[in-house]
Residue frames relative to the residue before (quaternion, step in Angstrom):
aa qw qx qy qz dx dy dz
M 1.0000 0.0000 0.0000 0.0000 0.00 0.00 0.00
H 0.1534 -0.8041 0.5720 0.0523 3.58 -0.86 0.96
H 0.1153 -0.7737 0.6201 0.0598 3.57 -1.04 0.81
R 0.2039 -0.7812 0.5794 0.1113 3.59 -0.48 1.18
L 0.2061 -0.8013 0.5550 0.0860 3.56 -0.83 1.01
P 0.5714 -0.5983 0.4250 0.3672 3.62 -1.13 0.59
T 0.0978 -0.8216 0.5611 0.0219 3.56 -1.06 0.77
D 0.3274 0.7402 -0.5333 0.2462 3.61 1.06 0.54
S 0.7053 -0.5122 0.2909 0.3944 3.58 -1.24 0.41
C 0.6895 0.4518 -0.2934 0.4841 3.61 1.16 -0.35
S 0.4993 0.6784 -0.4111 0.3485 3.55 1.25 -0.10
P 0.5110 -0.6334 0.4717 0.3393 3.62 -1.05 0.64
F 0.6479 0.5165 -0.3182 0.4607 3.61 1.25 -0.24
A 0.4528 0.6988 -0.4559 0.3144 3.59 1.24 -0.08
P 0.5418 -0.6475 0.4245 0.3272 3.59 -1.06 0.69
P 0.6068 -0.5490 0.4189 0.3937 3.58 -1.21 0.37
V 0.6342 -0.5867 0.3703 0.3412 3.53 -1.27 0.37
A 0.7921 -0.2536 0.2239 0.5080 3.61 0.40 -1.13
N 0.1011 -0.7548 0.6417 0.0915 3.51 -1.33 0.31
R 0.1491 -0.7825 0.5922 0.1214 3.53 -1.20 0.27
L 0.1324 -0.7527 0.6380 0.0943 3.55 -1.20 0.56
R 0.1647 -0.7606 0.6182 0.1101 3.54 -0.94 0.87
V 0.0466 -0.8267 0.5589 -0.0447 3.53 -0.60 1.17
G 0.1501 -0.7947 0.5831 0.0773 3.55 -0.85 0.97
A 0.0888 -0.7781 0.6195 0.0536 3.54 -1.06 0.74
V 0.0250 -0.7944 0.6061 -0.0318 3.55 -0.75 1.08
S 0.8429 -0.0616 0.0024 0.5345 3.57 -0.73 1.11
G 0.7482 -0.4275 0.2187 0.4578 3.56 0.94 0.92
V 0.6143 0.5302 -0.3641 0.4571 3.62 1.22 -0.03
T 0.2294 -0.7920 0.5566 0.1018 3.56 -0.69 1.11
E 0.1062 0.7999 -0.5849 0.0827 3.54 -0.87 0.89
C 0.3593 -0.7114 0.5601 0.2259 3.56 -1.07 0.74
R 0.1356 -0.8226 0.5496 0.0533 3.57 -0.64 1.09
E 0.8160 0.0345 -0.0118 0.5769 3.59 1.14 -0.41
F 0.1059 -0.7575 0.6396 0.0773 3.52 -1.19 0.66
G 0.1382 -0.7808 0.6050 0.0727 3.56 -0.92 0.92
Y 0.1249 -0.8145 0.5656 0.0335 3.60 -0.73 1.02
S 0.0731 0.7590 -0.6468 0.0142 3.55 -1.10 0.75
G 0.3054 -0.7820 0.5177 0.1648 3.56 -0.62 1.12
G 0.3728 -0.7130 0.5431 0.2401 3.55 -1.32 0.10
N 0.8309 -0.2083 0.1396 0.4967 3.56 -1.14 -0.58
M 0.6498 0.5349 -0.3337 0.4246 3.54 1.03 -0.72
N 0.7802 0.1993 -0.1015 0.5842 3.57 1.09 -0.71
P 0.2513 -0.7951 0.5309 0.1511 3.62 -0.04 1.23
S 0.7747 0.1410 -0.1028 0.6078 3.59 1.15 -0.54
P 0.5988 -0.5788 0.3969 0.3859 3.61 -1.08 0.62
P 0.5755 -0.5889 0.4281 0.3725 3.60 -1.14 0.53
T 0.5829 -0.5566 0.4471 0.3879 3.55 -1.22 0.43
S 0.6654 -0.4906 0.3641 0.4289 3.57 -1.23 0.31
F 0.6379 0.5279 -0.3261 0.4561 3.59 1.01 -0.80
D 0.6738 0.4920 -0.2949 0.4658 3.59 0.88 -0.96
F 0.6330 0.5450 -0.3326 0.4377 3.56 0.99 -0.83
W 0.7452 0.4068 -0.2356 0.4731 3.57 0.71 -1.07
Y 0.5592 0.5675 -0.3904 0.4613 3.59 1.19 -0.46
A 0.6670 0.4944 -0.2951 0.4729 3.59 0.94 -0.92
V 0.6549 0.5182 -0.3214 0.4464 3.59 0.91 -0.90
K 0.7196 0.4599 -0.2612 0.4498 3.59 0.82 -0.99
N 0.7354 0.3794 -0.2325 0.5110 3.59 1.18 -0.41
T 0.5282 0.5919 -0.4168 0.4437 3.53 1.18 0.66
E 0.0268 -0.7818 0.6230 -0.0038 3.54 -0.98 0.90
V 0.2785 -0.7329 0.5951 0.1766 3.55 -0.84 1.00
V 0.2505 -0.8232 0.4988 0.1037 3.54 -0.07 1.36
V 0.7732 0.0693 -0.0233 0.6300 3.56 1.02 -0.88
P 0.1773 -0.8107 0.5486 0.1024 3.63 -0.28 1.17
P 0.6101 -0.5174 0.4246 0.4240 3.60 -1.22 0.29
Q 0.3830 -0.7515 0.4981 0.2014 3.55 -0.99 0.80
R 0.7050 0.3851 -0.2534 0.5390 3.58 1.28 -0.14
H 0.4902 -0.6581 0.4828 0.3060 3.55 -1.14 0.59
L 0.6133 -0.5332 0.4300 0.3934 3.56 -1.29 0.31
E 0.5448 -0.6238 0.4500 0.3340 3.56 -1.04 0.80
T 0.4356 -0.7037 0.5027 0.2496 3.55 -1.05 0.79
F 0.8219 0.2249 -0.0782 0.5175 3.57 0.92 -0.90
G 0.7570 0.2780 -0.2043 0.5549 3.55 1.10 0.61
H 0.6505 -0.4978 0.4007 0.4105 3.54 -1.34 -0.10
T 0.1686 -0.7600 0.6183 0.1083 3.58 -1.21 0.52
V 0.1862 -0.7764 0.5925 0.1068 3.58 -0.92 0.89
I 0.1231 -0.7788 0.6140 0.0375 3.59 -0.69 1.14
H 0.2593 -0.7435 0.5995 0.1432 3.57 -0.89 0.98
Y 0.0440 -0.8267 0.5609 0.0015 3.58 -0.57 1.09
V 0.1057 -0.7237 0.6737 0.1061 3.51 -1.35 0.49
L 0.1134 -0.8062 0.5807 0.0091 3.56 -0.61 1.20
V 0.0963 -0.8031 0.5880 0.0084 3.55 -0.68 1.14
S 0.1055 0.7992 -0.5794 0.1199 3.57 -0.84 1.03
E 0.4622 -0.6557 0.5247 0.2848 3.54 -1.18 0.64
L 0.4970 -0.6401 0.4908 0.3200 3.56 -1.05 0.76
L 0.5271 -0.6719 0.4296 0.2935 3.55 -0.97 0.86
D 0.8076 0.3001 -0.1207 0.4930 3.58 0.94 -0.89
S 0.7019 0.4067 -0.2675 0.5201 3.60 1.23 0.28
V 0.3345 -0.7295 0.5641 0.1942 3.54 -1.09 0.75
G 0.8342 0.1902 -0.1437 0.4973 3.57 -0.90 0.88
Q 0.6245 0.4870 -0.3648 0.4896 3.55 1.17 0.54
V 0.1112 -0.8015 0.5875 0.0004 3.52 -0.92 1.01
R 0.2584 -0.7577 0.5810 0.1466 3.56 -0.97 0.88
I 0.1416 -0.7698 0.6196 0.0581 3.55 -0.98 0.95
R 0.0531 -0.7791 0.6246 -0.0006 3.55 -0.69 1.12
E 0.0261 -0.8018 0.5967 -0.0197 3.53 -0.90 0.93
G 0.2172 0.7879 -0.5514 0.1675 3.54 -0.93 0.84
R 0.4643 -0.6590 0.5127 0.2955 3.52 -1.32 -0.27
M 0.1948 -0.7488 0.6272 0.0898 3.51 -1.07 0.89
Q 0.1519 -0.7960 0.5810 0.0761 3.59 -0.64 1.08
A 0.1924 -0.7833 0.5847 0.0867 3.56 -0.51 1.21
A 0.3969 -0.7223 0.5189 0.2268 3.54 -0.85 0.99
R 0.6437 -0.4909 0.4087 0.4214 3.55 -1.27 0.31
P 0.4917 -0.6530 0.4765 0.3237 3.65 -0.83 0.87
Q 0.2212 -0.7933 0.5596 0.0928 3.55 -0.94 0.96
I 0.4029 -0.6799 0.5551 0.2594 3.56 -1.00 0.83
V 0.1497 -0.7814 0.6031 0.0574 3.56 -0.99 0.94
T 0.4417 -0.6851 0.5051 0.2835 3.60 -0.89 0.87
P 0.6155 -0.5538 0.4021 0.3908 3.60 -1.13 0.54
A 0.6213 0.5420 -0.3469 0.4471 3.61 1.04 -0.72
A 0.6778 0.4747 -0.2959 0.4771 3.56 0.91 -0.89
Y 0.6249 0.5390 -0.3275 0.4601 3.57 1.07 -0.77
S 0.6137 0.5460 -0.3347 0.4618 3.56 1.05 -0.74
N 0.6520 0.5058 -0.3101 0.4722 3.58 1.01 -0.83
M 0.6096 0.5497 -0.3453 0.4549 3.57 1.04 -0.76
L 0.6801 0.4956 -0.2890 0.4564 3.55 0.89 -0.96
T 0.6319 0.5314 -0.3312 0.4567 3.55 0.99 -0.81
E 0.6722 0.4935 -0.2908 0.4692 3.56 0.97 -0.91
G 0.7504 0.4377 -0.2250 0.4414 3.58 0.92 -0.88
F 0.8368 0.2286 -0.0785 0.4912 3.57 0.98 -0.76
G 0.3336 -0.7750 0.4881 0.2233 3.62 1.22 -0.20
E 0.8571 -0.0922 0.0783 0.5007 3.53 -0.98 -0.90
Q 0.5744 0.6057 -0.3767 0.4015 3.60 1.11 -0.56
A 0.6946 0.4891 -0.2745 0.4506 3.57 1.15 -0.57
Q 0.4329 0.7540 -0.4401 0.2245 3.61 1.22 -0.27
K 0.6756 0.4839 -0.3051 0.4651 3.59 0.85 -0.93
Y 0.6501 0.5038 -0.3230 0.4682 3.57 0.98 -0.77
L 0.6216 0.5386 -0.3391 0.4568 3.58 1.06 -0.72
E 0.6422 0.5124 -0.3229 0.4698 3.57 0.99 -0.80
W 0.6350 0.5147 -0.3259 0.4751 3.57 1.01 -0.76
L 0.6250 0.5544 -0.3346 0.4360 3.57 1.01 -0.84
K 0.6572 0.5231 -0.3079 0.4468 3.56 0.93 -0.90
E 0.6730 0.4999 -0.2932 0.4595 3.57 1.05 -0.79
H 0.7876 0.2819 -0.1269 0.5330 3.60 1.10 -0.71
E 0.1845 0.8463 -0.4892 0.1019 3.59 1.18 0.49
D 0.6676 0.5310 -0.3071 0.4219 3.58 1.00 -0.84
S 0.7420 0.4040 -0.2283 0.4838 3.62 1.14 -0.53
V 0.5516 0.6223 -0.3938 0.3918 3.59 1.27 -0.10
R 0.0563 -0.7758 0.6284 0.0103 3.54 -0.94 0.95
V 0.0242 -0.8216 0.5678 -0.0442 3.59 -0.64 1.12
L 0.0693 -0.7720 0.6307 0.0374 3.52 -0.99 0.90
Q 0.2157 -0.7483 0.6102 0.1455 3.55 -1.17 0.60
Y 0.1430 -0.7879 0.5976 0.0397 3.53 -0.85 1.07
G 0.0293 0.7966 -0.6035 0.0186 3.55 -1.10 0.63
Y 0.0931 -0.8023 0.5856 0.0679 3.58 -1.20 0.36
T 0.2185 -0.7341 0.6287 0.1346 3.50 -1.34 0.40
L 0.3059 -0.7182 0.5900 0.2062 3.56 -1.06 0.74
K 0.3522 -0.7688 0.5042 0.1754 3.55 -0.66 1.17
Q 0.3444 -0.7835 0.4818 0.1880 3.57 -0.37 1.24
E 0.6562 0.5387 -0.3318 0.4112 3.58 0.98 -0.78
A 0.7111 0.4349 -0.2581 0.4884 3.58 1.20 -0.41
F 0.5141 0.6812 -0.3901 0.3457 3.59 1.29 0.11
S 0.0640 0.7722 -0.6312 0.0354 3.58 -1.06 0.81
E 0.1066 -0.7962 0.5956 0.0015 3.54 -1.22 0.57
E 0.0794 0.7857 -0.6114 0.0506 3.55 -1.07 0.76
I 0.2938 -0.7224 0.5975 0.1866 3.55 -1.31 0.43
V 0.0834 -0.7926 0.6031 0.0331 3.58 -0.90 0.91
N 0.3934 -0.6947 0.5519 0.2409 3.56 -1.18 0.63
D 0.4494 0.6316 -0.5005 0.3857 3.56 -0.17 1.31
N 0.5499 -0.5844 0.4538 0.3876 3.54 -1.28 0.03
L 0.6898 -0.5345 0.3115 0.3761 3.54 -1.19 0.62
E 0.6921 0.4944 -0.3007 0.4314 3.60 0.77 -0.96
S 0.6379 0.5246 -0.3354 0.4533 3.60 1.00 -0.77
V 0.6491 0.5099 -0.3079 0.4731 3.55 1.00 -0.88
L 0.6365 0.5303 -0.3270 0.4547 3.58 0.96 -0.85
D 0.6449 0.5284 -0.3278 0.4443 3.59 0.91 -0.87
R 0.6674 0.4924 -0.3034 0.4692 3.60 0.93 -0.89
V 0.6580 0.5150 -0.3119 0.4521 3.56 0.94 -0.92
K 0.6479 0.5153 -0.3237 0.4582 3.61 0.94 -0.83
R 0.6429 0.5088 -0.3297 0.4681 3.60 0.99 -0.75
D 0.6479 0.5208 -0.3175 0.4563 3.58 0.98 -0.88
V 0.6754 0.4857 -0.2958 0.4695 3.59 0.91 -0.90
A 0.6362 0.5248 -0.3352 0.4555 3.60 0.96 -0.78
A 0.6473 0.5357 -0.3236 0.4352 3.58 1.02 -0.74
R 0.6107 0.5668 -0.3581 0.4214 3.60 1.15 -0.49
R 0.1927 -0.8079 0.5253 0.1848 3.57 1.17 -0.61
D 0.3900 0.6933 -0.4943 0.3505 3.54 0.96 0.95
P 0.3440 -0.7829 0.4773 0.2021 3.63 -0.41 1.13
L 0.7030 0.4165 -0.2712 0.5087 3.57 1.26 -0.16
S 0.4719 0.6248 -0.4692 0.4084 3.57 1.18 0.61
S 0.0488 -0.8029 0.5940 0.0024 3.54 -1.14 0.65
V 0.2109 -0.7392 0.6243 0.1391 3.54 -1.30 0.46
V 0.0774 -0.8051 0.5879 -0.0125 3.53 -0.86 1.05
K 0.1889 -0.7380 0.6367 0.1195 3.56 -1.04 0.85
G 0.1568 0.8226 -0.5269 0.1455 3.56 -0.58 1.09
V 0.6585 -0.4775 0.3952 0.4269 3.53 -1.28 -0.49
D 0.5550 -0.6277 0.4367 0.3274 3.56 -1.22 0.49
K 0.7957 -0.0029 0.0123 0.6056 3.58 1.19 -0.48
P 0.5569 -0.3027 -0.7638 0.1223 1.60 -1.48 2.07
W 0.3357 -0.8083 0.4496 0.1787 3.56 -0.19 1.30
D 0.6187 0.5760 -0.3592 0.3955 3.60 1.05 -0.69
V 0.5744 0.5806 -0.3830 0.4315 3.58 1.17 -0.48
C 0.5704 0.5877 -0.3831 0.4271 3.61 1.12 -0.58
L 0.6523 0.5124 -0.3215 0.4568 3.57 1.06 -0.67
V 0.5340 0.5913 -0.4072 0.4465 3.59 1.20 -0.37
R 0.6392 0.5197 -0.3184 0.4690 3.58 1.01 -0.84
L 0.6376 0.5194 -0.3208 0.4699 3.57 1.03 -0.80
F 0.6863 0.4837 -0.2934 0.4571 3.57 0.87 -0.93
W 0.6273 0.5275 -0.3420 0.4597 3.59 1.01 -0.73
L 0.6335 0.5118 -0.3334 0.4749 3.60 1.02 -0.73
A 0.6318 0.5321 -0.3278 0.4586 3.58 1.02 -0.83
I 0.6329 0.5223 -0.3245 0.4704 3.58 1.04 -0.78
Q 0.6532 0.5268 -0.3158 0.4427 3.58 0.87 -0.97
N 0.7156 0.4458 -0.2468 0.4778 3.57 1.02 -0.81
S 0.7259 0.4441 -0.2248 0.4746 3.58 1.28 -0.21
I 0.5977 0.6609 -0.3675 0.2664 3.55 0.97 -0.83
Q 0.6452 0.5201 -0.3439 0.4416 3.59 0.96 -0.75
V 0.6412 0.5050 -0.3161 0.4836 3.57 1.06 -0.78
N 0.6453 0.5308 -0.3209 0.4459 3.56 0.95 -0.89
F 0.6658 0.4923 -0.3054 0.4701 3.56 0.92 -0.92
K 0.6547 0.5311 -0.3177 0.4340 3.58 0.90 -0.92
E 0.6948 0.4750 -0.2821 0.4604 3.58 0.87 -0.94
M 0.6408 0.4980 -0.3328 0.4803 3.58 1.08 -0.66
A 0.6419 0.5253 -0.3250 0.4544 3.58 1.00 -0.81
E 0.6221 0.5490 -0.3400 0.4428 3.58 1.04 -0.74
R 0.7014 0.4103 -0.2548 0.5243 3.58 1.15 -0.57
K 0.4359 -0.7361 0.4167 0.3073 3.57 1.39 0.20
L 0.2892 0.7955 -0.4871 0.2152 3.58 1.08 0.70
F 0.6616 0.4880 -0.3150 0.4743 3.60 1.22 -0.27
E 0.4879 0.6651 -0.4426 0.3517 3.61 1.23 -0.19
N 0.4076 -0.7348 0.4929 0.2259 3.56 -0.84 1.01
R 0.0695 -0.7457 0.6620 0.0291 3.50 -1.09 0.89
E 0.8064 -0.1537 0.0288 0.5704 3.56 -0.27 1.32
G 0.7535 -0.4316 0.2022 0.4529 3.54 0.92 1.01
I 0.6831 0.4300 -0.2791 0.5202 3.59 1.27 0.06
P 0.4944 -0.6547 0.4732 0.3211 3.63 -0.83 0.91
A 0.5921 -0.6106 0.3945 0.3478 3.56 -1.01 0.85
G 0.6414 0.5369 -0.3308 0.4370 3.57 1.01 -0.75
V 0.6462 0.4966 -0.3089 0.4904 3.58 1.06 -0.78
R 0.6412 0.5194 -0.3254 0.4617 3.59 0.96 -0.85
E 0.6248 0.5364 -0.3299 0.4617 3.58 1.04 -0.77
E 0.6468 0.5143 -0.3027 0.4749 3.57 1.01 -0.88
I 0.6582 0.5084 -0.3026 0.4655 3.58 1.00 -0.87
E 0.6539 0.5119 -0.3190 0.4567 3.60 0.91 -0.83
Q 0.6367 0.5161 -0.3245 0.4721 3.56 1.03 -0.74
A 0.6540 0.5059 -0.3083 0.4705 3.58 1.05 -0.78
F 0.6215 0.5234 -0.3372 0.4756 3.61 1.06 -0.70
A 0.6497 0.5178 -0.3126 0.4604 3.57 0.97 -0.86
A 0.6506 0.5153 -0.3094 0.4642 3.56 1.01 -0.83
A 0.6669 0.4974 -0.2942 0.4704 3.58 1.02 -0.86
A 0.6179 0.5397 -0.3436 0.4571 3.58 1.11 -0.65
R 0.6847 0.4705 -0.2785 0.4819 3.57 1.07 -0.75
D 0.8082 0.1018 0.0038 0.5800 3.54 1.01 -0.90
P 0.3732 -0.7644 0.4782 0.2185 3.64 -0.32 1.19
R 0.5748 0.6010 -0.3844 0.4009 3.60 1.16 -0.45
Q 0.6373 0.5318 -0.3200 0.4566 3.59 1.26 -0.37
T 0.4454 0.7192 -0.4471 0.2907 3.60 1.26 -0.11
K 0.6342 0.5358 -0.3355 0.4452 3.59 0.96 -0.79
A 0.6533 0.5054 -0.3141 0.4681 3.58 0.94 -0.87
L 0.6179 0.5388 -0.3380 0.4622 3.59 1.07 -0.72
G 0.6592 0.5105 -0.3081 0.4581 3.58 0.92 -0.89
V 0.6415 0.5159 -0.3190 0.4696 3.56 0.99 -0.81
L 0.6394 0.5335 -0.3169 0.4539 3.57 0.99 -0.86
L 0.6679 0.4985 -0.3005 0.4637 3.59 0.88 -0.94
Q 0.6688 0.4881 -0.3023 0.4724 3.59 0.96 -0.81
R 0.6315 0.5442 -0.3365 0.4380 3.58 1.02 -0.79
H 0.7259 0.4074 -0.2398 0.4995 3.57 1.01 -0.78
G 0.4730 -0.7062 0.4284 0.3065 3.58 1.26 0.03
V 0.5986 0.5841 -0.3445 0.4265 3.61 1.15 0.48
F 0.2887 0.7975 -0.5003 0.1739 3.61 1.18 0.31
E 0.6411 0.5458 -0.3341 0.4236 3.60 0.92 -0.88
Q 0.6536 0.5287 -0.3197 0.4371 3.59 1.03 -0.79
F 0.7787 0.3178 -0.1542 0.5185 3.58 1.12 -0.63
Q 0.3916 0.7728 -0.4581 0.1989 3.60 1.22 -0.02
D 0.6264 0.5293 -0.3596 0.4451 3.66 0.95 -0.73
R 0.6772 0.4771 -0.2875 0.4807 3.56 0.91 -0.91
F 0.6212 0.5450 -0.3340 0.4533 3.60 1.07 -0.75
F 0.7242 0.4363 -0.2595 0.4667 3.60 0.74 -1.02
A 0.5518 0.6041 -0.3939 0.4189 3.58 1.22 -0.42
L 0.5659 0.6065 -0.3836 0.4059 3.59 1.15 -0.50
F 0.6865 0.4896 -0.2799 0.4589 3.56 1.13 -0.64
K 0.6468 0.5358 -0.3094 0.4459 3.58 1.28 -0.24
R 0.4556 0.6967 -0.4481 0.3258 3.55 1.27 -0.01
D 0.5062 -0.6488 0.4698 0.3195 3.57 -1.08 0.67
């Protein structure tokens, strides 16, 4: 028996809006230093620490994506999340949707230091000191994703979890889509299960992403700023020159990378145009 549930943007079943992961890699070692969470309509407030880690520890990526995340563009991952209902025996919820991963962004060491200070406070002090000593060799990327609400669907079936998983795996295999995945997780907070999926996708992609960016020399410093960041800044200046409404976004970008002072004369010159 199948029960189709509503999935419009005002529905309590709608997927959350977005999440971000900041990942640093130093000398080929990948490590997660911070996670930022923002819930959507389904979760008006973020889950408690207990709920978050309960969901993470009880999530298994049964079928991971077979392709890495794109280095210079967006990537769409098709996910199917299977979970047992908390208050019903023999009922399983199947959620299906699309996760759009944004292009990985290079982050300056200065901006990364600010992220750590905001996320960890005094616990980050020793790491910050290490960062200052090794600033020239630190490479940091920021990953983020959005769950596409228009592609979201959900249903409840009367069966046991393993049988449903077997059918879902066969269906996904038949699609022959290298960016499809199957996740077994909890029914609430279910969106945290997708964080586990995205983190796995990052782990399987980051070395390729770094390699392809390095081949384009995007990490080479130009006046203390990685070439990739400078390219992003120049594009933002060009956009602000064409459209004054983009000036605010430019200012936020400069502050985020910790380089506003270096560009402030050029930034304020935008306001002096006739």
